[in-house]
N, C-alpha and C positions, 0 to 999 in steps of 0.2 A: 709777682702775681700770687694772689691768695690761693691756698690749697683747697681742693674740692673736699666736700664732706666725705667722699669715698676714700680719698687719700688720708684724711685724718683718722677714719675708722681703721684703715690698714695700719697706720702707725700705732694706734692704741692696741690693736690685736697683737702686733709683733712685739710690743714692748711690755705687755702685761705678763710677767713671769708666772704669776700664780693662776692664770687662766688655764683651764684644763685642755683647751684646744690650741694653746699658743704654739707648740712645736709644729703641729699640722698646718696652722695658719701660715707660719714662716715658710714652710715648704710649698704650700699652694701658691702663695704670692710670688715666690721665686720662680716657680714653673710658669706662672702666667707671664711674668716679665720675659722669659725666654721665648714663649710662644708668640707673644705680641711683637717682640723684636725680630724673630726669625721669619715669621709668616705673615705678619700684618703691618710691617714697617712702623711699629710702635704707634699706630693710629687709633688703636682701641682705647676707650677711656678706662680708668681704673675699675676693675671688678672688685666687689666686696664678697668675701667668702664667709658663709655661715656653715655650721655643721649640724646635721640632722639625720639620724639613722632611719627616719621614716621615708626618706626619698630613695629613689633607685640609684644604682651606682653611678650613672651618668650625671646625676644631680638634677636640680630643679631651678630653672631660670625664670625670673620674674619680669615678663615683658611689661613695659610701661610703668615699672616701679612696683614695690611691694606695698603692704598695708600702711607703711609709714612714709610712702612716696619716695623711698630710696631706689634709685635706678641702678642698673647693672649689678643686681644682687643675685648671687647664686648660693644655693644650699647644696652641700655634698655630704655623703656619709663620712663618718670617721673611720679610721683603720682600713682605708682602701688599699694601702700599699702604693709604692711609687708608680708602677705601670698603670694601674687603674686611676690613680690621681691625674696622671698625664692625659689619659683618655677623657676624663671628666673636664679638665681644664680646656682641652682643645674643643670638646663638644660645646662648651658654654662660651668660648671665645667666638666660635662661629655664630652662636645665637646673638652675641653682642654685635657682631658685624651685621647680622641680619637686621637687627633693630635700628642700627645707626645708619646703614646705607641701603637697606632693602625696603620694599613696599610691604604693607601689612599682609597682602595676599601671599607673600613668600615666607612669612614667619612660621615658627614651629618646625615640624619635621617633614616639610614638603620635599619634592624631588630635588629641587635646587640645593636645599640644605644637605640632603643625603649625598648628592654628588660632590659637594664641597668637602664633606667629611671623608668621603672615600678617597679624595685626593691626599689625605693624610694617612691612608691605609686603615681607616676605620669604617667598617661596613655596618650600617644601621638600617632598621626596618622603619615602617611608616609611623611607629610610635616613638621612634628615637632610641630604641633599645639596641645596644651593640650586639650584633650577631656574629661578627668575625673580625679578627685582626689580620690584615693582609700583609704579604711580605714587604710592601712599600712602607709599612709602619716602622720597619727597621731604619729606612732612610730618614723618616721623620725624626726618630730618636737621634740619629747621627747628626742631623742638622742642628739639633738642640744641644749637642755636646754630651749626650747620654750614651757614650760608647759602650760602657760596661753592660748596661741594660739591653742595648741593641744586640750585643753579642749573645747574651743569654737567650733572647727571643729568637735570634737567627738560628741558634742551635736547636731550639725546640721546633723549628720549622723543617728541619732535616727529616727526610722520610725514614721511618722505622721498618725493620724487617719482622714479619710475623714470627712468633716463637717456633712454630712447626717448621717453617722454611729455614730458620737459623739452625735448628737442630739437625735438619737434613744436610745442610751445607757442612756443618761441623762433622757429622758422621762420615760424609764422603771424604773430607779432608784428612780424617784421622784413621781411615781404614788401614789396618796393618797388613802389608803384603806378605808377611811371614807369621801367620797365626800360630799361637802356642797351642800344641795339641797334647802336651804332657804337663803333669803337675810340677815338674822341675822348672828352674829358672831358665829362660831361653838363652842360647849361646851368645846372642848379640848384646847382652847386658840386662840391666834391670828393666822390668816392665813399667811402662808409664801408666800411672793410675788414671782411670776414667774420670774425667771431670766434665759434667754436663754444664753447658753454658747457662748463664742466668737468663730468664725470660726477658725478651725485649720489652722495655717499658713504653707504653703508648703515651706520648706527651702531647697534650692539646695546647695550642697557643691561646685558646679562648678559655681561660681559667677564671672568668669573671665571677666575683663573689655572688652567692645566692643568699638572700635574706631568709632565715628560718626563725621560728620562735625560739628565743633563748634568753636566759636571764641576763647575760652580759651584753646583749645588743650587737654582737659582732656578726660579720658575714661569714657563712660557711659554704664550702663548695661540696658538690656531690661527686663521689668516687665509686666506681663499680668494678666488678670482676667480669670474667667471660663465661661463667658457668652456663648461662642460658644459651650461648652460641657454641659451646664446646661439646654438645651432645653428651654431657655427663649425667643427665637426668636430674641435676640439682638446679634449684632456682638461683638466679643471679643475686649476689649479695650487694647491698647498697650501704655505704657509710657516708657520713658528712663530717668534715673536720676543717679546722681553720688553716692549718698548714698542710704542705704536701706530704701524704703518708708514704711510708716505705714498707708496705705490707704485701705479702704474696698470699694468694688464696691457695689453701692446701688441696682443694679439689681440682681446680682447673690449671693451677700452676702459673697464673698470670698475676703480675703486680697490679694492684688497683690503679686505675687510671680515671681521669676526669671525665664524667659522663653527663 
């Protein structure tokens, strides 16, 4: 049986070593194979992936073909990272299923589409934008054999303790029943130095890249401190960076978190 034009394009994309998107193409196609086999019984036709930083992180699906009549064509941004590439692949696999098996009235981001996507643990709004990754997204990753990424996301879903509460708990646990009232060393041994616990880092599962104007065309996320809610009198500081920052605000004492 002759190969489809989409299959030939995939082969070309994966084998062209000097193409700047070759590595990402190999990863995207491999993830699509997993999604197709795990959740669609390999019934979806071959998707063709293009890379365009002018589209949103979920990508852009060409219903009824693109300007060259190529069907099942999806453009996604480059440098998404594995988690958000998986979200984009699933998002557009559902679009492919819509076009293949659904009516035109159900295309795009109608309720039926959003309900299907939510079954994967991906909550989207009426524009198709991902608003939340649900705990069930971990199960989706495990079904795909992405155990390491699933564990990473599972940890980020665990509730965090506010810094003030953590400090109160620590203070209660560390209260010395024999307070030292003299400058000399206490008779029961060396004094234990006071070590204040690190502020609890607020980790958001939804660290979706946000496009900002930049010369390198990458996606940057917004990170904030708690100055505006800590009654310090200082305004909240906002930074944008490509990777997760490990920076503590000197004013409110909170590690910058995704906002």
